[in-house]
Each structure stands twice: as structure tokens, then as C-alpha cells.
N, CA, C and O atoms as CSV, one atom per row, in Angstrom:
chain,resi,resn,atom,element,x,y,z
A,1,MET,N,N,-60.330,-24.482,17.842
A,1,MET,CA,C,-59.965,-23.385,16.745
A,1,MET,C,C,-59.190,-23.598,15.633
A,1,MET,O,O,-59.322,-22.753,14.748
A,2,LEU,N,N,-58.546,-24.346,15.466
A,2,LEU,CA,C,-58.216,-25.021,14.159
A,2,LEU,C,C,-59.159,-25.253,13.119
A,2,LEU,O,O,-59.318,-24.769,11.998
A,3,GLU,N,N,-59.950,-26.434,14.027
A,3,GLU,CA,C,-61.520,-26.725,12.915
A,3,GLU,C,C,-62.078,-25.595,12.355
A,3,GLU,O,O,-62.554,-25.415,11.235
A,4,CYS,N,N,-61.942,-24.826,13.348
A,4,CYS,CA,C,-62.939,-23.762,12.704
A,4,CYS,C,C,-62.366,-22.461,11.674
A,4,CYS,O,O,-62.884,-21.961,10.676
A,5,SER,N,N,-61.040,-22.155,12.400
A,5,SER,CA,C,-60.720,-21.391,10.991
A,5,SER,C,C,-60.197,-22.436,9.915
A,5,SER,O,O,-59.598,-21.943,8.959
A,6,THR,N,N,-60.320,-23.590,9.942
A,6,THR,CA,C,-59.919,-24.411,8.738
A,6,THR,C,C,-61.435,-24.480,7.945
A,6,THR,O,O,-61.495,-24.603,6.722
A,7,THR,N,N,-62.214,-24.418,8.500
A,7,THR,CA,C,-64.017,-24.625,8.127
A,7,THR,C,C,-64.100,-23.413,7.554
A,7,THR,O,O,-64.517,-23.558,6.405
A,8,ILE,N,N,-63.864,-22.089,7.858
A,8,ILE,CA,C,-64.294,-21.044,7.209
A,8,ILE,C,C,-63.345,-20.818,6.014
A,8,ILE,O,O,-63.739,-20.132,5.070
A,9,LEU,N,N,-62.232,-21.310,6.010
A,9,LEU,CA,C,-61.005,-21.074,4.794
A,9,LEU,C,C,-61.636,-21.899,4.002
A,9,LEU,O,O,-61.704,-21.397,2.880
A,10,GLU,N,N,-62.344,-23.373,4.075
A,10,GLU,CA,C,-62.594,-24.098,2.762
A,10,GLU,C,C,-63.837,-23.699,2.474
A,10,GLU,O,O,-64.195,-23.952,1.323
A,11,CYS,N,N,-64.932,-22.919,3.461
A,11,CYS,CA,C,-65.958,-21.923,2.881
A,11,CYS,C,C,-65.422,-21.396,2.285
A,11,CYS,O,O,-65.328,-21.857,1.147
A,12,LEU,N,N,-64.927,-20.510,2.480
A,12,LEU,CA,C,-64.013,-19.588,1.489
A,12,LEU,C,C,-63.942,-19.950,-0.293
A,12,LEU,O,O,-64.473,-19.536,-1.323
A,13,ASP,N,N,-62.957,-20.960,0.110
A,13,ASP,CA,C,-62.820,-21.650,-1.176
A,13,ASP,C,C,-63.692,-22.262,-2.066
A,13,ASP,O,O,-63.296,-22.578,-3.188
A,14,LEU,N,N,-64.847,-22.471,-1.697
A,14,LEU,CA,C,-65.999,-22.953,-2.180
A,14,LEU,C,C,-66.960,-21.661,-2.318
A,14,LEU,O,O,-67.615,-21.743,-3.357
A,15,ILE,N,N,-67.195,-20.668,-1.686
A,15,ILE,CA,C,-67.858,-19.266,-2.301
A,15,ILE,C,C,-67.565,-18.493,-2.972
A,15,ILE,O,O,-68.274,-17.803,-3.704
A,16,GLY,N,N,-65.800,-18.484,-2.737
A,16,GLY,CA,C,-65.163,-17.109,-3.340
A,16,GLY,C,C,-64.686,-16.360,-2.349
A,16,GLY,O,O,-65.413,-16.004,-1.422
A,17,TRP,N,N,-63.430,-16.039,-2.428
A,17,TRP,CA,C,-62.670,-15.135,-1.167
A,17,TRP,C,C,-63.172,-13.778,-1.176
A,17,TRP,O,O,-63.144,-13.250,-0.065
A,18,GLU,N,N,-63.599,-13.105,-2.067
A,18,GLU,CA,C,-64.460,-12.129,-2.131
A,18,GLU,C,C,-65.306,-11.843,-1.147
A,18,GLU,O,O,-65.595,-10.647,-1.114
A,19,HIS,N,N,-66.055,-12.829,0.070
A,19,HIS,CA,C,-66.774,-12.867,0.918
A,19,HIS,C,C,-65.665,-13.175,1.832
A,19,HIS,O,O,-66.092,-14.047,2.589
A,20,ALA,N,N,-64.659,-12.936,2.081
A,20,ALA,CA,C,-63.708,-12.989,3.344
A,20,ALA,C,C,-64.094,-11.874,4.152
A,20,ALA,O,O,-64.079,-12.000,5.377
A,21,PRO,N,N,-64.472,-10.689,3.564
A,21,PRO,CA,C,-64.454,-9.331,4.163
A,21,PRO,C,C,-65.849,-9.570,5.241
A,21,PRO,O,O,-65.975,-9.122,6.380
A,22,ALA,N,N,-66.587,-10.221,4.648
A,22,ALA,CA,C,-68.136,-10.398,5.436
A,22,ALA,C,C,-67.931,-11.635,6.476
A,22,ALA,O,O,-68.547,-11.644,7.541
A,23,LEU,N,N,-67.283,-12.390,6.213
A,23,LEU,CA,C,-67.185,-13.720,7.118
A,23,LEU,C,C,-66.273,-13.739,8.239
A,23,LEU,O,O,-66.560,-13.764,9.436
A,24,LEU,N,N,-64.802,-13.717,7.528
A,24,LEU,CA,C,-63.585,-13.495,8.386
A,24,LEU,C,C,-63.927,-12.733,10.016
A,24,LEU,O,O,-63.612,-13.297,11.064
A,25,PRO,N,N,-64.474,-11.655,9.975
A,25,PRO,CA,C,-64.738,-10.804,11.381
A,25,PRO,C,C,-66.039,-11.744,11.985
A,25,PRO,O,O,-66.552,-11.070,12.878
A,26,THR,N,N,-66.580,-12.714,11.874
A,26,THR,CA,C,-67.640,-13.614,12.385
A,26,THR,C,C,-67.082,-14.383,13.225
A,26,THR,O,O,-67.560,-14.660,14.325
A,27,THR,N,N,-65.883,-14.849,12.720
A,27,THR,CA,C,-64.865,-16.279,13.568
A,27,THR,C,C,-63.981,-15.546,14.557
A,27,THR,O,O,-63.208,-16.169,15.286
A,28,VAL,N,N,-64.083,-14.293,14.585
A,28,VAL,CA,C,-62.813,-13.816,15.646
A,28,VAL,C,C,-63.485,-14.282,16.996
A,28,VAL,O,O,-62.950,-15.163,17.669
A,29,GLY,N,N,-64.381,-13.826,17.291
A,29,GLY,CA,C,-64.814,-13.914,18.656
A,29,GLY,C,C,-64.861,-15.186,19.171
A,29,GLY,O,O,-64.693,-15.443,20.363
A,30,GLN,N,N,-65.183,-16.349,17.925
A,30,GLN,CA,C,-65.180,-18.024,18.197
A,30,GLN,C,C,-63.703,-18.239,18.483
A,30,GLN,O,O,-63.512,-18.942,19.475
A,31,MET,N,N,-62.781,-17.875,17.959
A,31,MET,CA,C,-61.672,-18.175,17.832
A,31,MET,C,C,-60.684,-17.756,19.010
A,31,MET,O,O,-59.661,-18.341,19.368
A,32,VAL,N,N,-61.238,-16.623,19.507
A,32,VAL,CA,C,-60.365,-16.155,20.702
A,32,VAL,C,C,-60.652,-16.695,21.644
A,32,VAL,O,O,-59.724,-16.989,22.397
A,33,ALA,N,N,-62.197,-17.115,22.083
A,33,ALA,CA,C,-62.769,-17.591,23.216
A,33,ALA,C,C,-62.253,-19.083,23.286
A,33,ALA,O,O,-61.935,-19.688,24.310
A,34,ALA,N,N,-62.236,-19.502,22.131
A,34,ALA,CA,C,-62.186,-21.272,22.278
A,34,ALA,C,C,-60.763,-21.695,23.066
A,34,ALA,O,O,-59.648,-21.298,22.727
A,35,PRO,N,N,-61.020,-22.490,24.070
A,35,PRO,CA,C,-59.910,-23.170,24.748
A,35,PRO,C,C,-59.286,-23.958,24.011
A,35,PRO,O,O,-59.775,-24.711,23.169
A,36,SER,N,N,-58.112,-23.818,24.306
A,36,SER,CA,C,-57.148,-24.860,23.231
A,36,SER,C,C,-57.090,-26.201,24.307
A,36,SER,O,O,-57.335,-26.072,25.506
A,37,ALA,N,N,-56.751,-27.411,23.717
A,37,ALA,CA,C,-56.790,-28.850,24.017
A,37,ALA,C,C,-55.497,-28.956,25.219
A,37,ALA,O,O,-55.440,-29.760,26.150
A,38,GLU,N,N,-54.507,-27.877,24.866
A,38,GLU,CA,C,-53.411,-27.676,25.659
A,38,GLU,C,C,-53.426,-27.490,27.002
A,38,GLU,O,O,-52.891,-28.051,27.958
A,39,GLU,N,N,-54.490,-26.167,26.790
A,39,GLU,CA,C,-54.577,-25.501,28.142
A,39,GLU,C,C,-55.839,-26.516,28.983
A,39,GLU,O,O,-56.336,-26.210,30.067
A,40,SER,N,N,-56.027,-27.201,28.542
A,40,SER,CA,C,-57.105,-28.235,29.510
A,40,SER,C,C,-56.400,-29.509,29.609
A,40,SER,O,O,-56.403,-29.851,30.791
A,41,THR,N,N,-55.822,-30.320,28.903
A,41,THR,CA,C,-55.086,-31.593,29.442
A,41,THR,C,C,-53.713,-31.559,28.876
A,41,THR,O,O,-53.469,-32.690,28.457
A,42,ALA,N,N,-52.809,-30.838,28.698
A,42,ALA,CA,C,-51.388,-30.818,28.488
A,42,ALA,C,C,-50.658,-31.033,29.732
A,42,ALA,O,O,-49.702,-31.803,29.823
A,43,TRP,N,N,-51.098,-30.384,30.618
A,43,TRP,CA,C,-50.711,-30.170,32.192
A,43,TRP,C,C,-51.213,-31.115,32.899
A,43,TRP,O,O,-50.800,-31.090,34.059
A,44,ARG,N,N,-52.017,-32.032,32.642
A,44,ARG,CA,C,-52.843,-32.888,33.427
A,44,ARG,C,C,-52.815,-34.529,33.358
A,44,ARG,O,O,-53.093,-35.385,34.198
A,45,GLN,N,N,-52.293,-34.613,31.789
A,45,GLN,CA,C,-52.060,-35.530,31.622
A,45,GLN,C,C,-50.489,-36.476,31.157
A,45,GLN,O,O,-49.934,-35.829,30.268
A,46,PRO,N,N,-49.862,-37.469,31.425
A,46,PRO,CA,C,-50.439,-38.556,32.142
A,46,PRO,C,C,-50.420,-37.970,33.975
A,46,PRO,O,O,-50.893,-38.553,34.950
A,47,VAL,N,N,-49.786,-36.816,33.922
A,47,VAL,CA,C,-49.600,-36.452,35.905
A,47,VAL,C,C,-49.993,-35.046,35.829
A,47,VAL,O,O,-49.665,-34.217,34.980
A,48,ASP,N,N,-50.902,-34.881,37.058
A,48,ASP,CA,C,-51.472,-33.198,36.747
A,48,ASP,C,C,-50.776,-32.837,37.491
A,48,ASP,O,O,-50.913,-32.830,38.715
A,49,LEU,N,N,-49.557,-32.331,36.599
A,49,LEU,CA,C,-48.755,-31.384,36.863
A,49,LEU,C,C,-48.901,-30.169,37.719
A,49,LEU,O,O,-47.908,-29.798,38.345
A,50,VAL,N,N,-50.089,-29.464,37.829
A,50,VAL,CA,C,-50.725,-28.397,38.240
A,50,VAL,C,C,-50.871,-28.437,39.621
A,50,VAL,O,O,-50.338,-27.669,40.422
A,51,ALA,N,N,-51.869,-29.681,39.950
A,51,ALA,CA,C,-51.762,-30.088,41.147
A,51,ALA,C,C,-50.435,-30.251,42.398
A,51,ALA,O,O,-50.301,-29.948,43.584
A,52,LEU,N,N,-49.528,-30.972,41.230
A,52,LEU,CA,C,-48.364,-31.365,41.938
A,52,LEU,C,C,-47.519,-30.054,42.277
A,52,LEU,O,O,-47.017,-29.870,43.386
A,53,CYS,N,N,-47.415,-29.188,41.241
A,53,CYS,CA,C,-46.775,-27.882,41.629
A,53,CYS,C,C,-47.762,-27.097,42.456
A,53,CYS,O,O,-47.121,-26.108,42.814
A,54,ASP,N,N,-48.460,-27.048,42.740
A,54,ASP,CA,C,-49.535,-26.164,43.530
A,54,ASP,C,C,-49.085,-26.869,45.133
A,54,ASP,O,O,-48.731,-26.098,46.025
A,55,GLU,N,N,-49.121,-27.858,45.297
A,55,GLU,CA,C,-49.194,-29.045,46.475
A,55,GLU,C,C,-47.369,-28.515,46.905
A,55,GLU,O,O,-47.087,-28.064,48.015
A,56,SER,N,N,-46.632,-28.644,46.106
A,56,SER,CA,C,-45.306,-28.379,46.392
A,56,SER,C,C,-44.726,-27.456,46.646
A,56,SER,O,O,-43.738,-27.442,47.381
A,57,ALA,N,N,-45.340,-26.263,45.957
A,57,ALA,CA,C,-44.605,-25.030,46.081
A,57,ALA,C,C,-45.009,-24.481,47.678
A,57,ALA,O,O,-44.224,-23.752,48.284
A,58,SER,N,N,-46.005,-24.812,48.137
A,58,SER,CA,C,-46.111,-24.558,49.644
A,58,SER,C,C,-44.987,-25.043,50.576
A,58,SER,O,O,-44.408,-24.334,51.399
A,59,GLN,N,N,-44.715,-26.590,50.293
A,59,GLN,CA,C,-44.032,-27.662,50.885
A,59,GLN,C,C,-42.479,-26.907,50.976
A,59,GLN,O,O,-41.787,-26.504,51.911
A,60,ILE,N,N,-42.306,-26.950,49.273
A,60,ILE,CA,C,-40.752,-26.455,49.334
A,60,ILE,C,C,-40.704,-24.908,50.248
A,60,ILE,O,O,-39.976,-24.944,51.240
A,61,SER,N,N,-41.263,-23.881,50.033
A,61,SER,CA,C,-41.617,-22.552,50.522
A,61,SER,C,C,-41.467,-22.743,52.206
A,61,SER,O,O,-40.880,-21.875,52.852
A,62,GLU,N,N,-41.972,-23.796,52.787
A,62,GLU,CA,C,-41.738,-23.917,54.247
A,62,GLU,C,C,-40.745,-24.716,54.555
A,62,GLU,O,O,-40.352,-24.612,55.717
A,63,LEU,N,N,-39.858,-25.992,53.435
A,63,LEU,CA,C,-38.720,-26.378,54.072
A,63,LEU,C,C,-37.261,-25.161,53.681
A,63,LEU,O,O,-36.179,-25.368,54.232
A,64,PHE,N,N,-37.423,-24.010,52.750
A,64,PHE,CA,C,-36.804,-22.981,53.106
A,64,PHE,C,C,-36.975,-22.410,53.909
A,64,PHE,O,O,-35.917,-21.832,54.153
A,65,ALA,N,N,-37.987,-22.034,54.855
A,65,ALA,CA,C,-38.585,-21.225,55.820
A,65,ALA,C,C,-37.313,-21.992,57.220
A,65,ALA,O,O,-36.480,-21.436,57.936
A,66,ALA,N,N,-37.616,-23.038,57.119
A,66,ALA,CA,C,-37.050,-23.695,57.950
A,66,ALA,C,C,-35.512,-24.021,57.787
A,66,ALA,O,O,-34.809,-24.600,58.616
A,67,TRP,N,N,-35.176,-23.591,56.698
A,67,TRP,CA,C,-33.759,-24.150,56.155
A,67,TRP,C,C,-32.827,-23.354,56.723
A,67,TRP,O,O,-32.943,-22.132,56.626
A,68,ARG,N,N,-31.651,-23.992,57.473
A,68,ARG,CA,C,-30.584,-23.325,58.248
A,68,ARG,C,C,-28.940,-24.216,57.343
A,68,ARG,O,O,-28.538,-25.376,57.424
A,69,ASN,N,N,-28.580,-23.417,56.825
A,69,ASN,CA,C,-27.576,-24.177,55.972
A,69,ASN,C,C,-26.022,-24.388,57.149
A,69,ASN,O,O,-24.977,-23.815,57.456
A,70,LEU,N,N,-26.572,-25.233,57.355
A,70,LEU,CA,C,-25.599,-25.703,58.427
A,70,LEU,C,C,-24.238,-26.311,57.825
A,70,LEU,O,O,-23.137,-26.298,58.375
A,71,GLN,N,N,-24.441,-26.643,57.045
A,71,GLN,CA,C,-23.278,-27.471,56.136
A,71,GLN,C,C,-23.046,-26.717,54.684
A,71,GLN,O,O,-23.926,-25.886,54.459
A,72,ARG,N,N,-22.263,-26.810,53.879
A,72,ARG,CA,C,-21.940,-26.902,52.611
A,72,ARG,C,C,-22.686,-27.934,51.703
A,72,ARG,O,O,-22.485,-29.103,52.031
A,73,TRP,N,N,-23.346,-27.775,50.841
A,73,TRP,CA,C,-24.246,-28.840,50.336
A,73,TRP,C,C,-23.359,-28.500,48.578
A,73,TRP,O,O,-23.195,-27.431,47.990
A,74,SER,N,N,-23.010,-29.730,48.242
A,74,SER,CA,C,-22.299,-29.899,47.029
A,74,SER,C,C,-22.750,-30.897,46.097
A,74,SER,O,O,-21.951,-31.269,45.237
A,75,LYS,N,N,-23.743,-31.319,46.129
A,75,LYS,CA,C,-24.073,-32.598,44.982
A,75,LYS,C,C,-24.827,-32.025,43.949
A,75,LYS,O,O,-26.015,-32.332,43.845
A,76,HIS,N,N,-24.187,-31.058,42.996
A,76,HIS,CA,C,-25.142,-30.324,42.268
A,76,HIS,C,C,-25.252,-30.956,41.134
A,76,HIS,O,O,-26.133,-30.654,40.329
A,77,ALA,N,N,-24.215,-32.094,40.873
A,77,ALA,CA,C,-24.507,-32.716,39.797
A,77,ALA,C,C,-25.365,-33.921,39.844
A,77,ALA,O,O,-26.049,-34.305,38.896
A,78,ALA,N,N,-25.296,-34.464,40.935
A,78,ALA,CA,C,-26.838,-35.727,41.038
A,78,ALA,C,C,-27.875,-34.950,41.056
A,78,ALA,O,O,-28.728,-35.184,40.200
A,79,LEU,N,N,-28.042,-34.154,41.728
A,79,LEU,CA,C,-29.502,-33.240,41.193
A,79,LEU,C,C,-29.859,-33.008,40.039
A,79,LEU,O,O,-30.924,-33.245,39.470
A,80,ALA,N,N,-28.648,-32.385,39.592
A,80,ALA,CA,C,-28.804,-32.250,38.029
A,80,ALA,C,C,-29.433,-33.171,37.087
A,80,ALA,O,O,-30.222,-33.053,36.150
A,81,ARG,N,N,-28.737,-34.244,37.728
A,81,ARG,CA,C,-29.228,-35.834,36.752
A,81,ARG,C,C,-30.968,-36.053,37.183
A,81,ARG,O,O,-31.867,-36.394,36.413
A,82,GLU,N,N,-31.069,-35.765,38.520
A,82,GLU,CA,C,-32.461,-36.021,38.919
A,82,GLU,C,C,-33.521,-35.334,38.370
A,82,GLU,O,O,-34.644,-35.788,38.154
A,83,LEU,N,N,-32.941,-33.734,38.058
A,83,LEU,CA,C,-33.827,-33.034,37.362
A,83,LEU,C,C,-34.234,-33.193,36.051
A,83,LEU,O,O,-35.249,-32.634,35.635
A,84,LEU,N,N,-33.479,-33.963,35.299
A,84,LEU,CA,C,-33.310,-34.077,33.842
A,84,LEU,C,C,-34.151,-35.628,33.860
A,84,LEU,O,O,-34.065,-36.316,32.843
A,85,GLY,N,N,-34.854,-36.075,34.890
A,85,GLY,CA,C,-35.673,-37.166,34.542
A,85,GLY,C,C,-37.132,-37.219,33.896
A,85,GLY,O,O,-37.489,-36.095,33.539
A,86,ASP,N,N,-37.858,-37.992,33.705
A,86,ASP,CA,C,-39.145,-38.159,33.504
A,86,ASP,C,C,-40.238,-38.133,34.341
A,86,ASP,O,O,-41.312,-37.650,33.984
A,87,GLU,N,N,-40.002,-38.732,35.686
A,87,GLU,CA,C,-41.083,-38.751,36.461
A,87,GLU,C,C,-41.602,-36.987,37.375
A,87,GLU,O,O,-40.906,-36.868,38.384
A,88,PRO,N,N,-41.968,-36.534,37.309
A,88,PRO,CA,C,-41.939,-35.108,37.917
A,88,PRO,C,C,-42.469,-35.340,39.412
A,88,PRO,O,O,-42.460,-34.341,40.132
A,89,ALA,N,N,-42.921,-36.522,39.951
A,89,ALA,CA,C,-43.061,-36.137,41.334
A,89,ALA,C,C,-41.406,-36.716,41.930
A,89,ALA,O,O,-40.899,-36.026,42.815
A,90,LYS,N,N,-40.787,-37.691,41.539
A,90,LYS,CA,C,-39.240,-37.748,41.684
A,90,LYS,C,C,-38.355,-36.331,41.833
A,90,LYS,O,O,-37.695,-35.929,42.791
A,91,ILE,N,N,-38.559,-35.819,40.712
A,91,ILE,CA,C,-38.066,-34.893,40.616
A,91,ILE,C,C,-38.229,-33.754,41.454
A,91,ILE,O,O,-37.257,-32.998,41.456
A,92,ILE,N,N,-39.396,-33.359,42.313
A,92,ILE,CA,C,-40.087,-32.732,43.322
A,92,ILE,C,C,-39.532,-33.210,44.477
A,92,ILE,O,O,-39.210,-32.363,45.310
A,93,ASP,N,N,-39.317,-34.510,44.761
A,93,ASP,CA,C,-39.043,-35.459,46.023
A,93,ASP,C,C,-37.261,-34.920,45.890
A,93,ASP,O,O,-36.809,-34.491,46.951
A,94,ALA,N,N,-36.505,-34.926,44.957
A,94,ALA,CA,C,-35.181,-34.534,44.637
A,94,ALA,C,C,-35.245,-33.244,45.412
A,94,ALA,O,O,-34.629,-33.070,46.463
A,95,LEU,N,N,-35.948,-32.433,44.895
A,95,LEU,CA,C,-35.447,-30.993,45.397
A,95,LEU,C,C,-35.698,-30.763,46.725
A,95,LEU,O,O,-35.126,-29.806,47.249
A,96,LYS,N,N,-36.629,-31.623,47.545
A,96,LYS,CA,C,-36.946,-31.334,48.860
A,96,LYS,C,C,-35.776,-32.236,49.486
A,96,LYS,O,O,-35.132,-31.717,50.397
A,97,VAL,N,N,-35.535,-33.169,49.197
A,97,VAL,CA,C,-34.592,-33.802,49.844
A,97,VAL,C,C,-33.048,-32.990,49.695
A,97,VAL,O,O,-32.310,-32.963,50.681
A,98,ALA,N,N,-32.624,-32.336,48.394
A,98,ALA,CA,C,-31.841,-31.343,48.695
A,98,ALA,C,C,-31.637,-30.203,49.422
A,98,ALA,O,O,-30.623,-29.795,49.988
A,99,ILE,N,N,-33.094,-29.595,49.302
A,99,ILE,CA,C,-33.393,-28.589,50.549
A,99,ILE,C,C,-32.875,-29.184,51.845
A,99,ILE,O,O,-31.866,-28.757,52.407
A,100,ARG,N,N,-33.596,-30.165,52.282
A,100,ARG,CA,C,-33.138,-30.549,53.715
A,100,ARG,C,C,-32.119,-30.990,53.998
A,100,ARG,O,O,-31.848,-31.129,55.191
A,101,ALA,N,N,-31.039,-31.427,52.816
A,101,ALA,CA,C,-29.955,-32.004,53.017
A,101,ALA,C,C,-28.974,-30.194,52.927
A,101,ALA,O,O,-27.761,-30.235,53.135
A,102,GLY,N,N,-29.401,-29.292,52.730
A,102,GLY,CA,C,-28.826,-28.360,53.049
A,102,GLY,C,C,-28.580,-27.181,51.725
A,102,GLY,O,O,-28.014,-26.099,51.883
A,103,ALA,N,N,-29.017,-27.569,50.719
A,103,ALA,CA,C,-29.298,-26.711,49.268
A,103,ALA,C,C,-29.750,-25.430,49.716
A,103,ALA,O,O,-30.505,-25.372,50.686
A,104,ALA,N,N,-29.396,-24.452,49.152
A,104,ALA,CA,C,-30.077,-23.427,49.270
A,104,ALA,C,C,-30.510,-23.004,47.769
A,104,ALA,O,O,-29.887,-23.560,46.865
A,105,PRO,N,N,-31.511,-22.079,47.414
A,105,PRO,CA,C,-31.955,-21.521,46.381
A,105,PRO,C,C,-30.985,-21.560,45.325
A,105,PRO,O,O,-31.164,-22.237,44.313
A,106,ALA,N,N,-29.837,-20.773,45.545
A,106,ALA,CA,C,-28.859,-20.910,44.436
A,106,ALA,C,C,-28.402,-22.147,43.947
A,106,ALA,O,O,-28.279,-22.462,42.764
A,107,ASP,N,N,-28.086,-23.028,45.245
A,107,ASP,CA,C,-27.547,-24.409,44.547
A,107,ASP,C,C,-28.438,-25.192,44.049
A,107,ASP,O,O,-28.012,-26.157,43.414
A,108,LEU,N,N,-30.236,-24.978,44.215
A,108,LEU,CA,C,-31.040,-25.488,42.922
A,108,LEU,C,C,-30.874,-25.012,41.721
A,108,LEU,O,O,-30.854,-25.682,40.689
A,109,GLY,N,N,-30.695,-23.333,41.855
A,109,GLY,CA,C,-30.732,-22.847,40.281
A,109,GLY,C,C,-29.012,-23.379,39.445
A,109,GLY,O,O,-28.695,-23.602,38.277
A,110,ARG,N,N,-28.354,-23.401,40.589
A,110,ARG,CA,C,-27.053,-23.940,39.747
A,110,ARG,C,C,-27.206,-25.295,39.599
A,110,ARG,O,O,-26.293,-25.721,38.892
A,111,SER,N,N,-28.012,-26.225,39.980
A,111,SER,CA,C,-28.209,-27.720,39.671
A,111,SER,C,C,-28.883,-27.532,38.409
A,111,SER,O,O,-28.593,-28.224,37.433
A,112,LEU,N,N,-29.574,-26.830,38.382
A,112,LEU,CA,C,-30.802,-26.499,37.002
A,112,LEU,C,C,-29.804,-25.842,36.056
A,112,LEU,O,O,-29.924,-26.107,34.860
A,113,ALA,N,N,-29.061,-25.210,36.356
A,113,ALA,CA,C,-28.103,-24.689,34.934
A,113,ALA,C,C,-27.153,-25.614,34.360
A,113,ALA,O,O,-26.481,-25.283,33.383
């Protein structure tokens, strides 16, 4: 998208800006329809975060469905440190461990905050 808009602007610099009303509308469709690199790769490199989140969402839902708060969970600071990590799979694993240990949804939110 940036290349297209840059090219048309450079073209107008060469031929004159008086042609802008005729040229600029022809680029709108291309600019609106163009996928960005961020949409196609940013969430998939180096780790496919979309797939990781899709897979984990059902697992976490099942953990909460089976969740029974038999004891008070209080490891908010430790989970907060895990949530600040750089490895998405380890973060998801830390959430699962916390839920299995008795963390309620509010506990996860508190750790994140």
C-alpha cells in the first residue's frame, strides 16, 4: 500500500499536481484492498500466535469449565512475571498452570494488571 501511494505521489510530482483529481481516485480501490504485511506475517513470525491462541483458547475454556476453587490462589506476582516473558508458549503454559492450581479468571486479570 505504501509503495502504491508513494508511486502515485511521485508521479504527480513529475506531471503536476493539477492532475491529482483525476489520478488519486484511481488508487483508492487498490489501497483499500491491499493486505498489509502486518496482517499476513506479524502474528505468525517467529511464532504463529494465531494458531497458539486458537489452540489454547479451547484448552483454557475447558480448564475453567472444570475449575473448582478448592483453595485460595495467591501467586499473582509470580504469574505477572511470567506474563511479561518473551515466549508466548511459556506464557500460555503459565496461565494453564495457574488455572489448574486454583486461579480464578479474576486472579488472572489481577496478575495481568
